[in-house]
C-alpha positions, 0 to 999 in steps of 0.5 A: 500500500505504501505511505500515500495509500495509508495517508489516503485511507486515514484521511478518508475515515477521519474526514468523512462524516457518517452521522446521517448514515448512522441514523438510518441503520435498520439493524441495531448495531453492536459497537465494540471498543477498547478503552485503551485504544490510542489510535481512535480514542473512545471518547472521540469515537464510540462514545459519540457514535453510540449516542447517534444510533437507536437500540445500540449495544455498546461494549467497552473492553477494559484494557483493550487496544485498537484492533482488539479483535486481533489480540488473543485476550480479546478475540474470543469475547469479540467473536462471541459478541459479534455472533450474538449480535448477528443472531439477534 
């Protein structure tokens, strides 16, 4: 991907306002976020997103970093939470 590709991707996800799209969600979403995410801080992202969406399930994993689904200590819980959410 290279540096330009990484920069473009960061610019796209950090500079795109998805507020109206979030309000239109039909399935109650699951938001999973680690409280030790140093790339996308909880206060600036998931906390605010959870206020925009109806019927949200909001799970904060204590001590979990960014990319928590790839961290062995968090992967089992995140997979179980995703499966439970998908099953409704």
